[in-house]
N, C-alpha and C positions, 0 to 999 in steps of 0.2 A: 542449550537452558543455560541459565546465573545461575552461578553458584556463590549464595551469602559469604559473604568479606563477615569477616566478626565479628567490628562496628557496629554492621550493622544486623547480621541479623539477629543480633537485642528486639527482643519485644517493646515497644516501647511501651508503658505504664500506661495510658489515659488510651490504648487501643486495645490490647490486651485482651480485656474480656468482651468483647464488641463482638470478634470471631468464634465461631463453634471451631469448636478443634478438627472436625475432617471438611473444613472450608479449606479448597484447592483454588490456587490462583498459578493460572496456566504452568495446570497439571502438578505445583505441589501446596501443603499449605502450606510452606516456610515460603514460599517468597510472599502470602500474604503484606508483610511485616517490614517486604522493602520498600518504598521514595520510589515512583517513575523513574526519575531517575538513580537510581544505585543498582540495577535490571538491565541487566542484558539480552536483549532482546535479535534472537537468528533472527537477519533478513535478507531477502535478495533483491537485488539491483537491476532495475529496470527489468520491474515486475512486470508489467504491465504488455514486453516485447513477446509476444508467444498470438501467432496469425496473426501475421501483418502483413499488409499488402501495403509492396509498390508502391507512393505515391507516383502516376507520372502525369500527376494533370505538372506537377512545377520540376518535373526534370527534363535537364538542360543537358547540349554537347554530351561527350563520352556515355554519364552515364542511363542517357536516354534510351542507347539502346537496349537494356532491360526491361525497358516498356513496350519491344516487340519483338525481341529473342524469346523471350520467359525468364525468368530468374533461376537458377536452376536453386535443388532445395537445399541444396548445403550450403552453398553461399546464403542463400536468403540468410539459414538458419546463424549462417557466421555472420553474418554485417547486421540484423534487423534481430532475428524472432533471437533471441537471448535466453529465455522464457518456452523455448519452441514443446509444444504437448504437456505444457505445465497451465492452465488459466489461472487463475488470481483466489477460487475457490480450492484447488488443488494442492496448491502453495501455502495454505494454510492448515489444509490437513496434512502434507507431511511434517508440521511442526514451524511455518515461518513465523512471525507475526511482526513483523516490520517490513510493510511495502513502500518500497518508492518509484512514482507512478511519475513517468512522464507524459505533459500534455501540449495536442496541435491544436490548435487553431484548422477550421474546416468552414468558412463560410462564418454561419454567426453560429454554428456547434462547435465541440469544445472533446475534445476525444483525446482514446492515449495511444499512443506512440511512440517510434523509439528513431532523433534524427532530427532534424532542423534542415531547413530551408529547401535547398533544389536535393537531399537528398537526405528525404525519410520515408518512413514508410506508419501506415496508421495500421489503427484497433481498429477498439469495441469504443462506445460508447458510454459515455461516465456512469449512463444507467442499469449499463447492465451489468458493468466491471463491478458499482455500487451496491446492486442486485446482489451480487456472488458473495462478496463479503458479510452480507446483512446476513444470511443464509446461516454463512458459516456462524455470525456471532451466537442468532438464534436456536442455531445447534449446537452452539459452548460457549454456556452463560456468564464460567469463570475463567474465558479469557482475555484477557487485551493486548489489541493488536494497533500498533502503531501505521497511519497511514504518511508519507512524505511525499509532496511533488517536489517534484526536481528539477530538469530541463520543459521549459516551457516555448513553444514555436507559436508566435502568432503573440498576438495585442494580447497587453496582459490587463486592460482595460473591458476587453471582453472576454478570456479566461476568467480571468479571481473571483466574476461574480456568478463567472456560470458554474466553474466547479465549487463556490458557497452555495450554492443553490440546490445543486446538487447533491452533494453533500446533507444536507439542512433537509432535506427533502426525502430521500432513501435511507441516510443513519443517524437524522437527529435524534432519536431517543436513546443511541448508544455516543456519541458527542460527547464529549470531557473538550468543555473553553478553560484553556489556567490561567487564573488571576491571579494568585495568592504570591507568594517569593518560595512562597518552599513545596513542593511536588505532594500531594496525599499518594501513600500508601496505597499497594495494585487492592490488597480485600476493601481499603471503600467505594472502590468503581466498580462493582459486584452488583 
């Protein structure tokens, strides 16, 4: 969790009366008065890298042997499953508030993945991943979660619209579209 710095811990006069004193933002009422860009979100790298399956359809050469011999569990975890046994919902319940999701194109679909081109492992479909995030937000209405889309393997003209439409479909009422020069305080997002 972030610790407010001295200058940002002061309540803006125009905002201090807007929130009840017991209103918790990401676990602490003091965080409600921090702007989004003043708060440090606990995050996980390659958040979607769990329960992945090696993509044998793209593998070539030396790496293809893993498709026939099977990938030993420890090797799979080392190379691709960085978040083994920790799906998105579990990570959020454990305190993670910033998710770094890598995506890959499979035909005309976009899925969570880790790696790219000939050495990639594929994971969940976006609706399944976004449903976990939605479930957490429904269970925890005073939490702010950041989703960042990192590496993208595939055609951005396919992946970008897929990601945008699935985000809107599954998390639309929870999304914040930043359009002004200064970020809002976390308490304004509740």
